[in-house]
N, C-alpha and C positions, 0 to 999 in steps of 0.2 A: 765229789764235786757238788752234789746236791746239798751236802752239809755246808759247804762254803757259800752257796747261794742263799741258803736259809739264814746264815749268820750275817751275810751282806744285807739281806732284806730286813732282818730284825734291827740291825744297826741303823738302817735308813728309817725305819719306823720309829725307833727311839729318838733319832734326831728330829724327825718331823714332830713328834710329840713335845719334845723340848722346845722346838721353835714355836709351836702353838702356844705352849705355856708362857714363853718369853713374850709373845705378842699380847697375850691376855694381860700380863703384868703391865706391859707398856701402855696398853689401852686404859686400864684402870688408873695408872699413875697420871696419864694425860687428863682423864676425867676429874681426878682430884685437883690437878692444877687449874682446869677450867673452872671448877667451883671456887677455888681460892681467888682466881682473877675476878670472878663475878662479885665475891665478897669485898674484894679490894676496891672495886668500883663504888659500892655502897660506902665504904669507909672514906674514900676520897670526897665523895659528895657530902658526907656528914662532917668532914673535916676532923676525923678521929685519928690524930697522928699516932697515939700510943698503940692502937690496934694496927695501924698501917706498919709500924716498925716490926711488930710481931709477925704480920703477914709476909713481909719481905723475908724474914728469916725462914718461915715455912716454905716460901716459894723457892728459895735457894736450896733447901733440903730436897724438895721434889725434883728440881732440875738436876741435882747431883744424882738422884736415884734414876732419873731418865737417862742420863749419861751412861750409868753403870749398865742399865737394861739394854741400851743400844749396843754398847760393846759386847754384851753377851750375845745378842742377836747377830752381830757381825761374825762372831766366832762360830756359832751354830751354822749360819749360812755358809761359811767357809768350809766347814766339815761336810755339809750337804753338797756343796759344789763339786767336792772331790768324788762323790758318789755318782754324779751325773756327767756323761761325756757330751761334749758338743755344746756347752752353754756359751753364748755370745759374751755375756757379762756375768762372770760367776759371783760377783758380789751383790748383784741386784736381786732382790727378793721377788720382784715381778717376773724376772726371767726364770727363777727357780719354780715359781708357782705353776708355770706352763708345762713343766716336766713331772709334776706330781699327779697322783690319781685324783679323780673328780671329786669325791666327798671331801678330801683333806684340802684339796686346792680351793674349793669354795669357802671353807672355813677360814683359810689363810687370807683369801682375797677379801672377805668381809672384815676381818680384823684389821688388815692393812688399810683398807679404805676408811674404816672407822677411825683409825688412828690419824690418818691424814685430815679427815674432816674436823676432828676435835682439835688438832693442832692449828688448823686454819682459823678456827673460832677463837682459840686462845690468842693468836696473834692479833686478830681484829680487836678483841677486848683490850689486849695490852696497848695497842695503838690509842684507843680511846682513853684508857687510864693515864697514859702518858700525857695526852692532850690536857686532860683534867688536872693533872699534877702541875703541868707548866702553867696553866691558867691560874691555879692557886698560888704558885710562886710569883707570878706577875702581880697578882693582887697584893701579896705580902710586900713585894718591893715598892709598889705604889703607895701603900699605906705608910710604910717606913719613910719613904722620901717626903711624904706629906707632913708626917709628924716631925721630922727633922727640920723642915722649912718652918714649921710653926715655932719651934723652940730655939731656933738659932737667932741670936740677936744681930741685927743688922749692924754693920760697922759704922754707918753714918745714917742720920735721919733722912728718911725718904718718905715724902707725903704719898698717900695712896693715889695711884694713877698719875702721879708726877713723873717728870723726867728724872733719871737716875743722877744722883748727887755726884759731884766730882770728888775724886780722891783728895784727902787732905794733903796739904803741902808738906814737903819734908822739912823738918826742923832739926838743925844741928844743935846739939846740946853743947853750947859754948859758955864757959864761965865769964861773966861780964865784969867781975870784981877786980880788976887789975889796976 
């Protein structure tokens, strides 16, 4: 029986170590995303479209990695939830942390809180970047409309500041040589 308890405890320890490693990878990936979003802000302000395209691709890669890490975290939490009896929400990391020994729970809490903080900062930067990008697009649209107005020939002469000229009368093309 003692051997079964030791095996059970080792399995729990291994799962907690795996969970901690997964959270560390998630935190590092979130920090990389945060740095990328900060760089994206500088590129938007500079109007560097070429580097913005590259950054969007890098951002997609990081988001894919985050999805994979999150899925791995869910699997580990699910395995750990099987180890603990009486969890109210077996899928919640915060619930699981309350049932883990003190030193490990503190590390997990710090990692989880750090991930949440970084993600919130990424969201704030993203909203700012989105506003910058939309302003840039509005400027481009305004310049394009202005240029089109300059180069379009008016259909009828119109003196500056004058009333709009009436449309020319319809003329039927009738042959008068009969």
